[in-house]
N, C-alpha and C positions, 0 to 999 in steps of 0.2 A: 358732327354728322347732321345733314339736313334731311328731315323726315316729313313726308306728306301724309296727312291724316285724311282718309277718304270716307270715314264713317264716324259718327259720334260715339264716344265711349266714355268710360269713367274718367273724370279729370285727373285722377292720380297718375295716369300715364304721362301727361305733359308736365305735371308738377314734379314728379320724381326724376324723369329723364332730363328735364330742363336744368335741374340742379347738377346734373352730371355732364352738362355741356352740349346736349342735343338741341338743335333748333327745329322749330315746327312751323308748318303752314297747313291751314285747313282748307279742304274743298269737299263739301258734303253734297254738292248739287251738280257739278259739271258732269256731262255725259262722257262716255268712254273716249270718243274722238278728241274731245277737248283736253282731257287728262293726258292722252297720248302725246299731245304736242309739247307738253312741258315735263314729262316724267324723267327726261334725261338730266334734269337739274338736281335730282334727289338721290340720297344714299340709302334711304329706307322708306318703306310705306307700311302703314298700319291700317288694316281693313277689317270689315266683317264680311259682307257678301254683296255689296252694292255693285261693284264693277268686276267683271271677269279678268283675271290676270293670266291671259293666254300667251302663246308664243309671240304673236305680233306685238303685244304690249311689252313683253320682256326684251324683245329685240330693240325697242326704242329706249328702254331703261338702261342706258349704257353705263351709268355710274351706280347702279343699284347693288347694295350689299346684303340687304335683308328684306323679306316680306313677313310681316307679323300679322297673323290672322287671329283676331280676338274671338276664339271659339274652337271647335274641334274639327269640323269637316274641312277638307282641302280640295273638294271637287271643282271649285271655281278657279283653281290655280294650276297651271301646268308645272307641277312639281318637278318632273323629270328634267324638263328644259331649264328650269330655274337652277337646279342643282348642277347640271352640266355647264351652266354659265357662271358657276361660282357664287350663286346667290343663296343665302341661308333662308330656309323656310321654317318659320316658327309658328306653333299653334299652342292653345292652352286648354286642352280637354280636362286637365286637373281642376280647372276653375269652376266648371258647372256640373261635374259628375254627381255631386250631392243633390243638387236641385233636380236633375234628371231622375235619380233614384227615388226621391220623394214623390215626384210627379207620377212615376210608374205605379207606385203603391197607392197614391191617391185615386188615380183613374180606375185601378182595379177594384178597390174597395167600393167606390161609387157604382161601378158597373155590376159587380157581382151581388151587391146588396140593394140594387135598384133605388139608390138614395135620391137621385134627381127625380125619378118618376114618382116615388112615394111622396116626397116633399111637395111636388107640384100638385099632386092629387089632393093632399090634405088642405093645401092653400085654396083649392077650388071646391072644398066641401065634400071631398070623396074620401071615405075611410075604408081602405082595403088592406086586410092583413094577410090572408092566405095568398092572394095574388102577388103580394110583394115579399114573399118568403125569400130570404137570401141564400147564398151559396158560400160556404166557408173556404178560406185559403188553407187552413190546417189540414194536413194529411195529403195534400196534392203534390204532384211533381211539377216543379217550375223549371222550364227549359229555356236557356239563354243561348242565343247565337251571337257570338262576339264577346270575348272576355277581356276587353281592355278596360280603360278607366270607367266607362259607364256600366258595363256588364258586371264588373267586380263590385261597384258601389250598390247596384241593385241587389246582388247576392247577399251583400253584407246587411242591407236593410231587412232582408227576409229572414234573418237568423232568429228573430223572436216570434215568427208566425207558425212555426212547426211544419214548414214545408221542406220537401226534399229538392235541393237545387242541383241541377245538372247543367252542363254547358258544352257547346261545341265551338272550337276555334281552330283556325288554320295553323296556329303556332302550337307546338307540343309542350307538355309538362307544365301546365298552368294551374293544376288543381291546388286548392288551398282550403283553409278551415271553413270557407263560406260556400264552396261549390266543388263538384266533382266533374272532371273532364270526361266526355264520352264521345263515341263516334256519332256521326250525323244519323246513322241508322238507329242507334240506340235512343238518341234523343227523340226521333220520330215515333218510336215504339212506346216510350214511357211518359211523354209530356202531357200534362193537363192544361198548362198555361204556357204559351210561347211568347217570348219577348225578344225583339231585335235590337242589337247594339253594334251595328256594322256600318262601314262607310259605303258610299255608292261607287261601284267600280263596274267594269264590263261583266265581271263574274257575279256581282251581287244585284245587278239590274234585273228586276222582276224575279228575284230568287223565290219569293213566295207567289207561286202560281198554282194552277189547277193540279199539275203533276205533284208538286210538293205537298199541297194540302191533302190530296188523295192518299199520299203515302203515310200520313199521320194515322196511327192506329186508333187513337181515341178522338172523340169529339173534344174540342179544346177552345179555350179563350185565347185571344190574340192581342198583343200589345205592340205598337210601333212608335218609338220615339227617335228612330234613327233617320231614315230618309224615305220620303213618299214613294220614290221610284224603286225602292227595294221590293215593292208589292205591285202585282198586276191587279188593279182595282176591280176589273170586271170579274176575275176569278174569285177574289175576296167576297164580293157581293153575292155571287152564286153560292158560295160555301155558307154564308150567313143565312141565306134564304132556305137552304137545304138542312140547316141545323148542324152541319159538320163543324162550323165555327159557332160556338155558343154565344159569343159576344166579342166585340172588338173595341179597343181603346186606342184611338189614333191621335197622335199629336202632330203628325205629318201626313200630307196627302200627295199623291202622284201629280196633282194638278197645280202645285205651287210654282210660282215664278222662281227663277234661279236665285233671286235675291232673298227669297223666303218672306218677302214683305206682304204678299197677297196671293190670291189665286189668279191664274191666267184668265184673262177676260172670257175666252170661249168656254171656259169651264166654271165660270162663276156661279154662285148659288141661284142667281136669277135666270140662268140659261136652262131652259127646259129640255134641251137636246141631250144634256148629259144625265141620262137616267141613273147611272151608277152613283154619281155624286149626289143626286137627289135622294137616292135610297139611303146613303150613309148619313145624310143630314136629317133624315126624318125617321130613321129606325130607332125603336126603343132598345135595340140590342147593340147600339153603337154610341160611343162617346167621342166627340171630335173637339180638339183644342187647336189654337192657331200657332203651332210651332213655338210653344212657350215652355217646354219641359225644362230647358236649361236657362230659363228667363226669370230669375228671382232677383230681389233687391241685393241679396248677399252674393249671388253669382256674378252680377255685374262688376262688383268690386274685386272678387277673387279672380275672375277672368283677366281683368286688367293687371292685377298684381303679378300674376303668373307671367304675363307678357313682359312686363317691366323687368322682372327678375331674369328671364331668359335672354332678353336683349342685353342687359348689363353683363351677364355671364360671358357673352360672346363679343360685345363691342363697347366695353366700358371705356370711357374717355378719362384719361388721367388728368 
């Protein structure tokens, strides 16, 4: 099988699949239109997020048998059209669920204990103890929306912190030793800390808006390592200003490019017109990281290995 690599990934992908008879070509730079002209030559493509695999792309990919996305989200792929065309869509959420879970805990502990702020103050000769009093996780109710690979990994990591983990998911009967499934209404009534682990779909776009936030019974901490567009930023900012959201830990932003490689230019940190982004970047109540929750040394290898195993399970060459 002839496979086109559109993004750089761990070399184990080509090393292991080459031994099984797969042939590879790399193209990490050509834009969409140029890739479109040659895609009919390939039986498979391995991507991250650089190029959208839309219907037009797939209509040109006349010999394509699989699309392998090294990662979890599939929003840049027209999955329905691919499946209707007999193209297998493969992803690897199992590969970075551990790194996402650790990132969630890391951001929360930093946020709730003011670690960045206190450290920076001490380094600048400021010694404040009462002003930097922390807030413990123990005894709180941790609410998760989305109990797939990421949500379950987060719940499992929380087992030693003495928190009550509840979650809401569109699929039924998912309760396990780490978390208890509840209705969305119950989650809104009981949650002290809310963490998102959902894809971006028409139903989840701007799920967290003024209406949702107002329906939360308690003031709460908010964590988002899912997708930036799950949240209506303007409403998030207003809730932080009012104290309804006590603090936010954001690994993703609504203003990211589709490739996740940077922020869109009109919404970049240097653009003073985007007051909401300016607030998030300057508030002591907010931690922002550059979409790296699933981006560890270990996850790079694990994501690649999951992809290899899934491709071989479907398309092993004898």
